[in-house]
C-alpha positions as CSV (number, residue, x, y, z in Angstrom):
1,M,156.3,44.0,-109.6
2,T,156.0,40.6,-107.7
3,T,154.8,37.6,-109.3
4,M,153.6,34.6,-107.2
5,F,152.0,31.3,-108.0
6,T,149.7,28.8,-106.9
7,P,149.5,25.2,-106.7
8,D,146.4,25.3,-109.3
9,H,148.7,27.2,-111.7
10,E,147.4,30.5,-111.7
11,W,149.8,33.5,-111.2
12,I,149.0,36.7,-109.7
13,N,151.0,40.0,-110.0
14,I,150.7,42.8,-107.8
15,E,150.8,46.2,-109.8
16,D,150.3,48.9,-107.2
17,H,149.4,49.1,-103.6
18,K,147.0,46.0,-103.0
19,A,145.8,45.8,-106.8
20,A,146.9,42.5,-108.6
21,V,146.4,40.9,-112.2
22,V,145.4,37.1,-112.4
23,G,146.1,34.8,-114.9
24,I,147.0,31.0,-115.9
25,T,150.5,29.8,-116.2
26,L,152.3,28.8,-119.3
27,H,152.0,25.2,-117.7
28,A,148.2,25.5,-117.2
29,Q,147.7,26.6,-121.0
30,D,150.1,24.0,-122.2
31,A,148.0,21.3,-120.2
32,L,144.6,23.0,-121.6
33,G,145.6,23.0,-125.1
34,D,143.8,25.4,-127.4
35,V,141.6,27.7,-125.1
36,V,138.4,28.1,-126.9
37,F,136.3,29.8,-124.2
38,V,136.8,31.7,-120.7
39,E,134.1,32.4,-118.1
40,L,135.3,35.5,-116.2
41,P,134.3,36.5,-113.0
42,E,132.0,39.4,-112.0
43,V,133.3,42.9,-111.6
44,G,132.5,44.2,-108.1
45,R,132.2,40.6,-106.6
46,S,134.2,39.3,-103.7
47,Y,135.9,35.9,-103.6
48,Q,137.5,34.3,-100.9
49,R,141.0,32.5,-101.7
50,G,140.1,28.8,-103.3
51,D,136.9,30.1,-104.6
52,V,136.0,29.2,-108.2
53,A,136.5,32.6,-110.0
54,G,135.9,31.5,-113.5
55,V,136.3,28.6,-116.1
56,V,138.7,27.9,-118.9
57,E,137.4,25.6,-121.8
58,S,139.8,24.3,-124.3
59,V,139.4,21.6,-126.9
60,K,140.8,19.1,-124.4
61,A,139.1,20.1,-121.3
62,A,137.6,22.6,-119.3
63,A,139.2,23.9,-115.8
64,D,138.2,26.1,-113.0
65,L,140.2,29.3,-112.3
66,Y,140.5,29.7,-108.6
67,M,140.9,33.0,-106.6
68,P,144.6,32.9,-105.5
69,V,143.8,35.3,-102.5
70,D,140.7,36.9,-100.9
71,G,139.4,40.2,-102.7
72,E,137.1,41.9,-105.0
73,V,137.2,41.6,-108.8
74,V,137.7,45.3,-110.0
75,E,138.5,44.6,-113.7
76,V,138.2,41.7,-116.1
77,N,140.0,41.1,-119.5
78,A,137.4,41.6,-121.9
79,A,139.8,40.7,-125.0
80,L,139.6,37.3,-123.8
81,R,135.9,36.8,-124.5
82,D,136.3,38.0,-128.2
83,D,139.9,36.0,-128.4
84,P,140.1,33.2,-125.7
85,G,143.3,32.1,-127.6
86,L,145.1,35.1,-126.2
87,A,145.6,32.7,-123.0
88,N,147.6,30.5,-125.0
89,R,149.5,33.0,-126.9
90,D,150.7,35.4,-124.0
91,P,149.4,33.6,-120.9
92,M,151.7,35.7,-118.5
93,G,151.0,39.0,-120.2
94,N,147.9,40.2,-122.3
95,G,146.3,36.9,-121.7
96,W,145.4,37.9,-118.2
97,F,141.9,37.2,-116.6
98,F,141.2,39.5,-114.2
99,K,142.2,42.1,-111.7
100,V,141.6,42.0,-107.9
101,H,141.6,44.6,-105.1
102,V,143.8,42.0,-102.5
103,T,142.1,42.3,-99.1
104,N,144.4,39.9,-97.3
105,M,148.2,40.5,-98.2
106,A,149.3,37.7,-95.9
107,Q,147.9,35.1,-98.4
108,F,149.8,36.7,-101.4
109,D,153.1,36.5,-99.6
110,A,152.3,32.7,-98.6
111,L,152.1,32.0,-102.3
112,M,154.9,30.2,-104.2
113,D,157.7,32.4,-105.6
114,P,159.2,31.6,-109.1
115,P,161.9,29.4,-107.7
116,G,159.1,27.6,-105.6
117,Y,156.6,27.1,-108.7
118,D,159.7,25.9,-110.7
119,A,160.4,23.4,-108.1
120,L,156.9,22.3,-108.2
121,L,156.5,21.8,-111.8
122,K,159.8,19.3,-111.6
123,T,157.5,16.8,-109.6
124,L,154.8,16.9,-112.2
């Protein structure tokens, strides 16, 4: 399992051949505060890298969730609709947002690896 990161603080994990799980990072949920609502993407819809694929609302602010790679959404985490706080309690695990069938693996490979993301965090 390989986890990569975006400059917008999403993470993406390849689960199997070209299927990936997407969520927000620990840093993102810390910055947002208590998550109170999530708008998840539509299953079956295709997105381009950088498209807004959802929204995360907290007591502090609302933030767009960006698609980290080109792909089609194949599943959403329905548990987040009932319990948005899951994004705070376990952002890198059970608080995932959606799964995507990656159509451009070169985009995945171009994202930041964990040391690269840690370096980015040190500049914030």
